[in-house]
C-alpha positions in Angstrom: -1.7 4.1 28.7 0.6 3.5 25.7 2.9 6.2 26.9 3.0 4.7 30.4 4.0 1.4 28.8 6.7 3.2 26.8 7.9 4.8 30.1 8.2 1.4 31.8 9.9 0.0 28.7 12.5 2.8 29.1 13.0 2.0 32.8 13.2 -1.7 32.1 15.8 -1.5 29.3 17.9 1.4 30.5 19.7 -1.1 32.7 20.7 -3.1 29.6 22.3 0.0 28.0 24.3 1.4 30.9 25.0 -1.6 33.1 28.3 -2.7 31.7 29.6 0.9 31.3 28.9 1.6 34.9 30.3 -1.7 36.1 33.7 -1.0 34.4 33.7 2.7 35.4 33.8 3.8 31.8 31.4 6.6 32.6 29.6 7.9 35.7 26.2 6.4 36.4 24.1 9.6 36.0 26.0 10.7 32.9 25.5 7.3 31.4 21.7 7.5 32.0 21.5 11.0 30.4 23.5 9.9 27.4 21.3 6.8 27.0 18.1 8.9 27.4 19.2 11.4 24.7 20.2 8.6 22.2 17.0 6.6 22.9 14.9 9.7 22.0 16.9 10.2 18.8 16.6 6.6 17.6 12.9 6.6 16.4 13.5 9.8 14.5 16.3 8.3 12.4 15.5 4.8 11.5 11.8 4.8 10.5 8.7 2.9 11.7 8.9 -0.6 10.3 8.6 -2.3 13.7 5.5 -0.1 14.6 3.8 -1.3 11.4 4.5 -4.9 12.3 3.0 -4.4 15.8 0.1 -2.4 14.6 -1.0 -4.4 11.5 0.8 -7.7 11.6 -0.5 -9.5 14.8 -4.3 -9.4 14.7 -7.2 -8.5 12.5 -8.0 -4.8 12.5 -11.5 -5.5 13.6 -10.2 -7.2 16.7 -8.1 -4.3 17.8 -10.8 -2.5 19.7 -10.2 0.0 22.5 -11.0 -2.7 25.2 -8.5 -5.0 23.5 -5.8 -2.4 23.5 -6.4 -1.3 27.1 -6.3 -4.9 28.3 -3.1 -5.6 26.4 -1.4 -2.5 27.9 -2.7 -3.2 31.4 -1.3 -6.7 31.3 2.1 -5.5 30.0 2.3 -2.7 32.6 1.4 -5.1 35.5 4.1 -7.6 34.5 6.7 -4.9 34.0 5.9 -3.4 37.5 6.3 -6.8 39.1 9.6 -7.7 37.4 11.0 -4.2 38.2 10.2 -4.6 41.8 11.9 -8.0 42.1 14.9 -6.9 40.0 14.6 -9.5 37.3 15.3 -8.5 33.7 12.2 -9.0 31.7 11.1 -8.2 28.1 8.6 -5.4 27.6 8.3 -6.7 24.0 7.3 -10.2 25.1 4.9 -8.7 27.6 3.1 -6.6 25.0 2.9 -9.5 22.5 1.5 -11.7 25.2 -1.0 -9.0 26.2 -2.2 -8.5 22.6 -2.6 -12.3 22.0 -4.5 -12.8 25.3 -6.9 -9.8 24.8 -7.6 -10.7 21.1 -8.3 -14.4 21.9 -10.5 -13.5 24.9 -12.6 -11.1 22.7 -12.6 -12.6 19.2 -11.1 -16.1 19.3 -7.9 -17.6 17.9 -9.1 -17.0 14.3 -8.5 -13.2 14.8 -4.8 -13.8 15.2 -2.7 -13.3 12.1 -0.5 -16.4 12.4 2.0 -15.5 9.7 2.6 -12.1 11.4 2.8 -13.7 14.8 5.3 -16.2 13.4 7.5 -13.3 12.1 7.4 -11.6 15.5 8.2 -14.8 17.4 11.0 -15.6 15.0 12.7 -12.2 15.5 12.2 -12.4 19.3 13.9 -15.8 19.4 16.6 -15.1 16.7 17.9 -11.8 18.1 19.1 -13.1 21.5 20.8 -16.0 19.7 22.6 -13.4 17.5 23.5 -11.5 20.6 25.0 -14.6 22.3 27.0 -15.7 19.3 28.0 -12.1 18.5 29.2 -11.4 22.1 31.3 -14.6 22.1 33.0 -14.0 18.8 33.5 -10.3 19.4 35.5 -11.1 22.5 37.6 -13.8 20.7 38.3 -11.4 17.8 39.2 -8.6 20.1 41.6 -10.8 22.0 43.2 -11.9 18.7 43.6 -8.3 17.4 45.0 -7.0 20.7 47.2 -10.0 21.6 50.4 -7.9 21.7 48.9 -4.9 23.3 49.9 -3.6 26.8 47.5 -3.6 29.7 46.8 0.1 29.1 44.6 -0.9 26.2 41.8 -1.3 28.7 41.5 2.4 28.7 40.6 2.3 25.0 38.1 -0.4 25.7 36.5 1.9 28.3 36.3 4.7 25.8 35.0 2.3 23.2 32.2 1.3 25.7 30.9 4.9 25.7 30.6 4.9 21.9 29.1 1.4 21.7 26.7 2.3 24.6 25.5 5.4 22.6 24.9 3.3 19.5 23.1 0.6 21.6 20.8 3.3 23.0 20.1 4.5 19.4 19.3 1.0 18.4 17.1 0.4 21.4 15.2 3.6 20.8 14.7 2.6 17.2 13.2 -0.8 18.0 11.7 -0.3 21.5 9.8 3.0 21.0 8.2 1.7 17.8 6.1 -0.7 19.9 4.5 2.2 21.7 4.0 3.9 18.3 2.3 0.8 16.9 -0.1 0.6 19.8 -0.9 4.3 19.7 -1.5 4.2 15.9 -3.7 1.1 16.4 -5.8 3.0 19.0 -6.2 6.0 16.6 -7.6 3.6 14.0 -9.8 1.8 16.5 -11.4 5.1 17.6 -11.8 6.5 14.1 -9.1 9.2 14.4 -7.3 7.6 11.5 -8.9 5.9 8.5 -5.9 3.7 7.7 -2.9 2.7 9.8 -0.1 5.2 9.8 2.2 6.8 12.4 1.8 10.6 12.8 4.8 12.6 13.7 3.4 13.5 17.1 3.0 9.8 17.9 6.7 9.3 17.0 7.9 12.2 19.2 5.7 11.5 22.2 6.7 7.8 22.1 10.4 8.7 22.0 10.0 11.1 24.9 8.1 8.7 27.0 10.8 6.0 26.6 13.6 8.5 27.0 12.0 9.7 30.3 11.9 6.1 31.6 15.5 5.5 30.6 16.6 8.6 32.5 15.2 7.3 35.8 16.5 3.8 35.2 16.2 0.7 37.4 19.2 0.3 39.7 18.2 -3.2 40.8 18.3 -4.4 37.2 21.6 -2.5 36.6 23.2 -4.4 39.5 21.9 -7.7 38.1 23.3 -7.2 34.6 26.6 -5.5 35.7 27.7 -7.9 38.5 25.6 -11.0 39.0 26.5 -12.7 35.8 30.2 -12.4 36.4 32.8 -9.7 36.9 32.4 -7.7 33.7 35.7 -6.1 32.4 35.9 -3.4 29.7 36.6 -5.9 26.9 33.4 -7.8 27.8 31.3 -4.6 28.0 32.6 -3.3 24.7 32.0 -6.6 22.9 28.6 -7.2 24.4 27.3 -3.7 23.5 28.6 -3.9 20.0 27.1 -7.3 19.3 23.7 -6.3 20.8 23.6 -3.1 18.8 24.2 -4.9 15.5 21.5 -7.5 16.3 18.8 -5.0 17.4 19.5 -2.7 14.4 19.3 -5.5 11.9 15.9 -6.5 13.3 14.6 -2.9 13.4 15.5 -2.4 9.7 13.5 -5.5 8.6 10.6 -4.7 10.9 11.2 -7.4 13.4 10.6 -6.5 17.0 13.4 -7.6 19.4 13.9 -7.5 23.1 16.8 -5.3 24.2 16.7 -7.1 27.6 17.2 -10.5 26.0 19.7 -9.5 23.4 22.0 -7.6 25.8 21.8 -10.3 28.5 22.7 -13.0 26.0 25.5 -10.9 24.6 27.0 -10.4 28.1 26.8 -14.1 28.7 28.4 -14.8 25.3 31.2 -12.3 26.0 31.9 -14.0 29.4 31.7 -17.5 28.0 34.5 -16.5 25.5 36.8 -16.3 28.5 35.7 -19.3 30.5 32.3 -20.9 30.7 32.8 -21.5 34.5 33.1 -17.8 35.0 29.4 -17.3 34.3 27.0 -17.7 37.2 24.6 -20.0 35.5 22.1 -20.1 38.4 21.4 -16.4 38.0 20.8 -16.9 34.2 18.5 -19.9 35.0 16.2 -17.5 37.1 16.2 -15.0 34.3 15.4 -17.6 31.6 12.4 -18.7 33.7 11.0 -15.2 33.7 11.5 -15.0 29.9 9.6 -18.3 29.4 6.8 -17.1 31.7 6.3 -13.6 30.3 4.1 -14.4 27.3 1.7 -16.9 29.0 1.5 -14.7 32.1 0.7 -11.5 30.2 -1.7 -13.4 27.9 -3.6 -14.7 31.0 -3.6 -11.3 32.6 -4.9 -9.7 29.4 -7.8 -12.1 29.2 -8.8 -11.2 32.8 -8.4 -7.5 32.1 -10.4 -7.8 28.9 -13.4 -9.2 30.8 -13.1 -6.5 33.4 -12.7 -3.6 30.9 -15.8 -4.8 29.0 -17.8 -4.8 32.3 -16.8 -1.2 33.0 -17.1 0.3 29.5 
């Protein structure tokens, strides 16, 4: 079930990685997805497991992370991801998983089983990283305009090539942060079932999590790609390059300190910031309002679903 969650996470977030590259024709769609899938698979093998430890040990008491709790949390996250994929709304798999864990733990063990300091760290990183993406996207475009103020129009070709490089680094960053959530859940399940005495992340967990997310990335979600590449505004190479660079920096910084971040949120806000650097009126704010509503609803909806699933799973097991 954790690998299914990782697969959905890859499908959900592949759109964030490749959307602007495809929109500006910097790279062909299928090639973009293959490149993203390979880089996503490499990310967890390079940058360690700090985020996995945060997810696995920092949200709830170990005694509360029983098999029914983990199953309910994963079912809630997968259900929400399936719904948002079908309607084409960018949603955060990270938020869905956090909401699922909170709901399942509260349903089974009460609020006292939540580690509030750990939850505060997670919420802070989830809120801070999109803000960093928004500000970074805005100033990256302004700085790029300043540095290329005397350049001829042909510089757009260099921005297109730069998008391919920044897209590859974004995929690495996403694999680093995103796949570690799957690792954390799997390691947590191994502890809960007595396969591990203390929390740690075996190599086979790292590899299988990376491959699950990479497989989902390869398939992609074309409805989400269309939303991110064209519905905000007409994305040009300079916007794509700036947004991808800003998002990469934000996600990597969070991964290195063990803070989970949502690639969906970070890339979306970075794209908005990059467009806002040109003209605020250029951004289609009604589309962003719809996406923001889904972001706000994700944690309470998945928490509620996880409570229901926890009761059902306990009736079955």
